[in-house]
C-alpha positions in Angstrom: 115.2 272.0 72.4 114.9 268.0 72.1 115.8 266.3 75.2 117.4 262.7 75.5 113.8 260.9 76.8 112.5 262.3 73.4 115.2 261.4 70.7 115.0 257.1 72.2 110.8 257.8 72.1 109.1 255.5 73.8 106.4 254.5 71.2 106.9 253.4 67.5 109.9 251.3 67.5 108.2 248.3 68.5 105.6 249.4 66.4 107.2 249.6 63.4 109.4 246.3 64.0 106.6 244.4 64.0 105.3 245.8 60.7 108.4 245.4 59.6 108.3 241.9 60.3 104.9 241.3 58.9 106.4 242.7 55.9 109.3 240.1 55.1 107.1 237.0 56.9 104.5 237.4 53.1 107.4 238.3 51.1 107.9 236.8 48.2 111.3 237.2 46.2 112.1 235.8 42.8 113.7 232.6 42.6 117.4 233.2 41.4 118.4 231.3 37.6 120.6 228.9 38.4 122.7 230.0 35.0 125.6 228.2 34.7 126.0 226.4 38.1 124.6 223.4 39.8 124.4 222.9 43.9 122.6 221.4 46.6 123.4 223.3 49.8 121.8 222.4 52.5 120.8 224.6 55.9 121.0 223.8 59.5 119.9 225.7 62.5 122.8 226.4 64.6 126.3 226.1 64.2 126.0 222.5 65.9 124.6 221.1 62.2 122.1 218.6 63.9 118.9 220.1 62.7 118.2 220.5 58.9 115.8 223.0 58.3 116.1 223.5 55.1 117.6 224.2 51.1 118.4 225.7 47.8 119.3 223.7 45.3 120.4 224.9 41.5 120.6 223.0 38.4 122.2 223.7 35.0 120.0 226.7 33.7 117.0 226.0 35.5 115.3 228.3 38.5 116.6 227.7 41.8 114.4 225.9 44.1 114.1 227.0 47.4 112.5 225.2 50.7 112.4 226.0 54.3 114.1 228.0 55.7 117.9 229.2 54.6 120.9 230.1 57.5 124.7 231.3 58.2 125.0 227.5 58.7 124.9 225.7 56.0 126.8 222.8 54.1 127.6 222.9 50.7 126.9 219.1 49.6 127.7 219.6 45.6 128.8 222.0 43.2 129.8 222.5 39.6 129.6 224.8 36.9 127.5 223.7 33.5 128.9 223.1 30.3 
């Protein structure tokens, strides 16, 4: 029978997390194609929107441009549908 202590596991969890972080740090996802949208989104470190940390921009029928970090604290500066 398995004890609760062995289910919790006192090793391996931290190692898996470190390995996952390393994979995410070096991962390069394909940039999205903008197709029929044009926009600029600024990203900030927190809800106060005082420390800018990155942006994502799209132009009609182009590949997106992304710099810095993308966070949940975002402001869309402009958005339009391409014609």
